[in-house]
C-alpha positions as CSV (number, residue, x, y, z in Angstrom):
1,M,-2.6,138.3,-34.3
2,S,-2.8,136.1,-37.4
3,A,-0.2,133.4,-37.8
4,N,2.1,135.2,-40.6
5,R,2.0,138.2,-38.3
6,D,3.6,136.2,-35.2
7,A,6.0,134.7,-36.9
8,K,7.2,137.9,-38.6
9,V,7.8,139.4,-34.8
10,L,9.3,136.0,-33.6
11,A,12.0,136.4,-37.0
12,V,12.4,140.4,-35.7
13,Q,12.9,139.0,-32.3
14,E,15.1,136.3,-33.6
15,I,17.4,138.6,-35.9
16,K,17.9,141.0,-33.3
17,Q,19.1,138.6,-30.7
18,K,21.5,137.7,-33.6
19,I,22.7,141.1,-34.1
20,Q,23.3,142.1,-30.3
21,D,25.5,138.3,-29.8
22,A,27.0,139.0,-32.6
23,K,30.6,140.9,-32.5
24,S,30.1,142.3,-36.3
25,V,27.2,142.5,-38.7
26,V,28.4,142.7,-42.4
27,L,25.1,143.2,-44.9
28,V,26.4,141.8,-48.0
29,K,24.7,142.0,-51.6
30,F,24.9,138.8,-54.2
31,E,23.6,138.8,-57.9
32,G,24.1,135.7,-59.6
33,L,25.9,133.3,-57.2
34,T,26.0,129.3,-58.7
35,V,24.9,126.9,-56.3
36,A,28.5,126.0,-56.2
37,E,29.9,129.2,-55.5
38,D,27.4,129.8,-53.2
39,T,27.8,126.9,-51.3
40,E,31.7,127.5,-50.8
41,L,31.3,130.6,-49.8
42,R,28.6,129.8,-47.0
43,R,31.2,126.7,-46.0
44,E,34.0,129.5,-45.6
45,F,31.8,131.4,-43.2
46,R,31.3,128.4,-40.8
47,K,35.0,128.1,-41.1
48,N,35.8,131.6,-39.8
49,N,32.6,131.4,-36.8
50,V,30.4,133.2,-38.8
51,E,26.6,132.9,-39.4
52,Y,25.5,133.2,-43.3
53,K,21.6,134.3,-43.7
54,V,19.8,135.4,-46.3
55,L,17.1,136.8,-44.8
56,K,14.3,139.2,-45.4
57,N,15.2,143.4,-46.1
58,T,12.3,144.3,-43.9
59,L,13.2,142.2,-41.6
60,V,15.9,143.4,-40.2
61,R,15.2,146.8,-40.7
62,R,12.7,146.1,-38.2
63,A,15.0,144.7,-35.9
64,F,17.9,147.0,-36.0
65,N,14.9,150.0,-35.7
66,D,13.9,148.3,-32.5
67,L,17.6,148.2,-31.4
68,G,17.3,152.3,-31.7
69,V,19.5,151.9,-35.0
70,T,18.3,153.6,-38.4
71,D,21.7,153.8,-40.1
72,F,21.1,150.8,-42.8
73,D,17.5,151.1,-44.0
74,D,19.2,152.5,-47.3
75,D,21.3,149.5,-47.0
76,L,18.6,147.0,-46.7
77,N,17.5,147.3,-50.4
78,G,18.0,144.6,-53.5
79,P,19.2,141.3,-52.7
80,T,20.6,141.1,-48.6
81,S,22.3,138.6,-47.0
82,V,23.8,139.2,-43.2
83,A,26.8,137.8,-42.1
84,F,26.9,138.1,-38.5
85,G,30.3,137.5,-36.9
86,A,31.8,136.5,-33.6
87,D,34.7,138.7,-33.8
88,E,35.1,142.1,-35.5
89,T,37.3,141.1,-38.4
90,G,36.0,137.9,-39.0
91,A,32.9,138.4,-41.3
92,A,34.7,141.0,-43.0
93,K,37.7,139.0,-43.9
94,V,35.3,136.5,-45.3
95,V,33.4,138.7,-47.2
96,I,36.4,141.1,-48.6
97,E,37.9,137.4,-50.0
98,A,34.6,136.6,-51.6
99,V,34.5,140.1,-53.3
100,K,38.3,139.6,-54.8
101,K,37.2,136.2,-55.8
102,Y,33.7,136.4,-57.3
103,D,33.9,139.4,-59.1
104,K,30.7,141.7,-59.6
105,K,28.6,138.9,-58.1
106,V,29.0,139.6,-53.9
107,S,29.6,143.3,-52.8
108,V,29.8,144.6,-49.3
109,K,26.8,147.1,-48.5
110,S,28.1,148.0,-45.3
111,A,28.7,146.7,-41.8
112,Y,27.3,147.0,-37.8
113,V,30.7,147.1,-35.4
114,D,30.8,148.3,-32.1
115,G,27.8,149.8,-32.1
116,G,28.0,151.9,-35.2
117,K,27.6,152.0,-38.8
118,V,30.7,151.2,-40.6
119,D,31.0,151.6,-44.8
120,E,32.5,149.6,-47.4
121,S,36.0,151.0,-47.1
122,G,35.8,150.5,-43.1
123,V,34.5,146.7,-44.0
124,K,37.7,146.5,-46.0
125,E,40.0,148.4,-43.2
126,L,38.1,145.4,-41.2
127,A,39.3,142.6,-43.1
128,S,42.7,144.0,-43.0
129,M,43.5,144.1,-39.6
130,P,44.6,141.3,-37.5
131,S,42.1,139.3,-35.3
132,K,41.8,140.2,-31.5
133,E,43.4,137.0,-30.7
134,Q,46.7,137.4,-33.2
135,L,46.7,140.9,-31.8
136,V,47.1,139.5,-28.2
137,A,49.5,136.9,-29.5
138,K,51.8,139.6,-30.8
139,M,51.6,141.9,-27.5
140,L,52.5,139.0,-25.4
141,G,55.3,137.9,-27.3
142,S,56.8,141.8,-27.1
143,L,56.0,141.5,-23.5
144,Q,58.0,137.7,-23.0
145,A,61.1,138.9,-25.7
146,P,63.2,140.9,-22.8
147,I,62.4,138.1,-20.5
148,S,63.3,135.5,-22.9
149,N,66.6,137.9,-23.4
150,F,67.4,138.3,-19.8
151,V,67.2,134.7,-19.3
152,G,69.4,134.0,-22.0
153,V,72.2,136.4,-20.8
154,L,71.8,134.9,-17.4
155,S,72.2,130.9,-18.5
156,A,75.3,132.3,-20.6
157,M,77.1,133.4,-17.4
158,P,77.7,129.7,-15.8
159,R,78.4,128.4,-19.5
160,S,81.2,131.2,-19.9
161,L,82.6,130.5,-16.1
162,V,82.5,126.2,-17.0
163,I,84.3,127.0,-20.3
164,A,87.2,129.5,-18.5
165,L,87.2,127.1,-15.9
166,N,88.1,124.4,-18.4
167,A,90.7,126.3,-20.4
168,I,92.3,127.2,-16.9
169,A,92.2,123.1,-16.2
170,E,93.8,122.4,-19.5
171,K,96.5,125.1,-19.3
172,K,97.7,123.4,-15.9
173,A,97.9,120.0,-17.2
174,Q,100.3,121.2,-19.8
């Protein structure tokens, strides 16, 4: 094998591993971003625990095909960058914000979430959803609310008793 072919095989294996490790993979079309805008976008991705790379379409296509996924063959044309998200919504949120901020310079092609293809409208819906951690926190808050209310009622009873005994003591003192 040639050194070039070996390098490509290795690159495909790395991309395949990133796809398998990521909870979401968003394919992004970018055209005309300035260096400053690109740097700012990459900073947002890093802040949200998303790995953002510009990769060769043929290598990404090969990695998906090796995983048995052929849904993205049509999307992997033209300038494409890939956002590998550590959670289901993080990459989508950053990309949708970038679409709003850099009008016509950044757009969503599609995404790979939970073993399936998600189109552009699906990515927008993913971006509007709260993260898994936020959902768990809301659920725990909902579960904890009745217990907190019950404790409040129980602690109010002794307070009421003390107030009533003080009132009786004051009446006797008069």
